[in-house]
Structures are given as C-alpha cells and as structure tokens.
Phi, psi and omega in degrees: 000324185290326181294323179293318179302313180296317177299313176305313177299313176296314181292322178294320176295315180296309178307309182297322178292327178290321184288321179297325173300312176301314184296327181265004178298160184289342183238024179260117178221049184223083183297333183299310181303315180302317184290323175300317181292325178295309180301316183293313185296320180287329179292315184293313179292326173291333179283320183290326184232080186282354185285330182226076189289331178298324176290321174300314180296322175292321180288335181269324193259344190285341191290316180300315173297318181297315177294320182290322172302312184290323181282312187223020178052041178267091184282344174292351178285353172295349178290345178292346172291333182294310177290335169300310185287322176298315182290316181299311185293323175297316177302312182297317177298314179299316182295312180295323180287325176290324180288334175291326180290332184281000000 
C-alpha cells in the first residue's frame, strides 16, 4: 500500500509539472484545456491512492499557480486548484465505491 502511495505521489508531481510547463508556454492560451488536464491527472492519482486525496490535489495542482505567480504575479491562477481537488476527491470516491461493489 505504501508503494502505491509513493508511486501516486510521484506521478501526481510529474504530471502537475508537465501540465504547468505546457500552461505557461509562450503560445499556450487555453485555460480550459489546462483545467481538464489537471482534473484528469488528479482523478487518476486520486483513484490510485484514495487515502489522502487532498495531498494528491495539492501535488498535482499547485504547480500552475506557482509558475504563474513567479512569472507574472498572476494570483488568479490559484483557481487551478479547484479542478485538482474535484478530480482527486472524485477519484478517491470512485475507488472506494467500486471496491465496495466487488
């Protein structure tokens, strides 16, 4: 169980960093796609490790606000945490619901 948690955490950090790098690229101007990518990554990692979805949400979603605050003082980018939390908690809920059905 601990190995799954560590793998989920590493995957969450890596996916979050990749998405943040794409989002802060010079020719990227599509916040909706970025939010869908954050939601999907957090959903996957929340499903893989349902015990602490809030940590998964933070490790996946915090990179976009950090990059944007450091680059351009854009504090509105903290809204990227909303789909991260929704995705992580939904993934955790789906895992616990599906495991009860089996």
